[in-house]
C-alpha positions as CSV (number, residue, x, y, z in Angstrom):
1,X,0.0,0.0,0.0
2,X,2.8,2.5,0.9
3,X,5.3,1.3,-1.7
4,X,4.6,4.2,-4.1
5,X,5.2,6.7,-1.3
6,X,8.5,5.1,-0.3
7,X,9.8,4.6,-3.8
8,X,12.0,7.3,-5.3
9,X,11.3,8.3,-8.8
10,X,14.3,8.6,-11.2
11,X,12.9,11.9,-12.6
12,X,12.4,15.3,-11.1
13,X,10.2,17.7,-13.0
14,X,10.6,15.5,-16.1
15,X,14.4,15.6,-15.9
16,X,16.5,12.7,-14.9
17,X,18.6,13.4,-11.8
18,X,21.7,11.8,-10.3
19,X,21.3,9.9,-7.0
20,X,24.5,11.5,-5.7
21,X,23.1,15.1,-6.0
22,X,21.1,15.2,-2.8
23,X,20.3,18.6,-1.4
24,X,20.6,17.1,2.1
25,X,22.9,14.2,3.0
26,X,23.2,13.1,6.6
27,X,25.7,10.2,7.0
28,X,26.0,8.0,10.1
29,X,24.7,10.7,12.5
30,X,25.2,9.9,16.2
31,X,24.2,12.3,18.9
32,X,24.9,11.5,22.5
33,X,24.0,13.8,25.4
34,X,26.0,13.8,28.7
35,X,24.4,14.5,32.0
36,X,25.0,13.8,35.7
37,X,22.8,10.7,35.2
38,X,25.0,9.4,32.5
39,X,24.9,9.4,28.7
40,X,21.9,9.2,26.5
41,X,22.1,8.4,22.7
42,X,19.3,10.3,20.9
43,X,20.5,9.4,17.4
44,X,22.4,6.3,16.5
45,X,23.8,5.8,13.0
46,X,21.2,7.8,11.1
47,X,21.5,8.1,7.3
48,X,19.2,10.5,5.5
49,X,19.3,11.7,1.9
50,X,16.8,14.2,0.5
51,X,16.8,15.2,-3.1
52,X,16.0,18.7,-4.5
53,X,12.2,19.1,-4.9
54,X,11.3,16.3,-2.4
55,X,8.9,17.1,0.5
56,X,9.7,15.1,3.7
57,X,8.0,14.9,7.0
58,X,9.8,13.8,10.2
59,X,7.3,12.0,12.4
60,X,7.7,9.9,15.5
61,X,6.6,9.6,19.1
62,X,7.8,11.9,21.8
63,X,11.5,11.4,22.6
64,X,12.3,9.6,19.4
65,X,14.9,12.2,18.2
66,X,12.9,14.3,15.7
67,X,14.0,17.7,17.1
68,X,17.6,16.5,17.6
69,X,17.7,15.4,13.9
70,X,16.4,18.8,12.8
71,X,18.9,20.6,15.1
72,X,21.7,18.6,13.3
73,X,20.3,19.5,9.9
74,X,20.0,23.3,10.6
75,X,23.3,23.6,12.4
76,X,21.7,24.5,15.8
77,X,23.6,21.5,17.2
78,X,26.5,19.3,16.1
79,X,26.5,15.6,15.9
80,X,28.7,13.6,18.2
81,X,29.9,11.9,15.0
82,X,28.9,11.7,11.4
83,X,28.5,14.3,8.6
84,X,25.7,16.7,7.7
85,X,25.9,18.1,4.2
86,X,23.4,20.7,2.8
87,X,24.2,21.4,-0.8
88,X,28.0,21.8,-0.8
89,X,28.1,23.0,2.9
90,X,29.4,20.7,5.6
91,X,27.0,22.0,8.3
92,X,28.6,19.8,11.0
93,X,31.9,21.8,10.8
94,X,30.3,25.3,10.8
95,X,30.4,27.8,13.6
96,X,27.1,29.4,14.1
97,X,24.8,31.6,16.1
98,X,22.8,28.6,17.4
99,X,25.7,27.3,19.5
100,X,26.9,28.5,22.9
101,X,30.3,30.1,22.9
102,X,31.6,27.2,24.9
103,X,30.7,24.9,22.0
104,X,32.4,27.1,19.4
105,X,29.5,29.2,18.5
106,X,28.6,32.9,18.9
107,X,25.7,32.6,21.3
108,X,26.5,33.6,24.9
109,X,26.6,31.0,27.6
110,X,23.6,30.6,29.9
111,X,23.5,33.4,32.4
112,X,25.4,35.8,30.2
113,X,23.4,38.7,28.8
114,X,24.1,39.6,25.2
115,X,25.1,43.2,24.5
116,X,22.2,45.1,22.9
117,X,22.6,48.6,21.4
118,X,20.9,51.1,23.6
119,X,20.2,48.6,26.3
């Protein structure tokens, strides 16, 4: 019943496309969180390829790793291991506004107030 939804078509807008030209390519993504209670692996060995023009929904029950996966994709967080490629950009290696300064980003640590003009 769902085979036609899960099957990828070899054409996109009437043009044949290469399978190696994904817009999004996530390879062997692992994300482990550390806490005082120990470690928790939210994502383990996730591979995801999305071609240009595809529409994808990430669904699952609470705590299944949906938000963690999207955070890896958008660069809000980095995977513990694996690669996240969006177009030609290796997102997993980028510094960004979404990460605290302690994690190599530009966002202040918790408890630090960012400097605002006039404030």
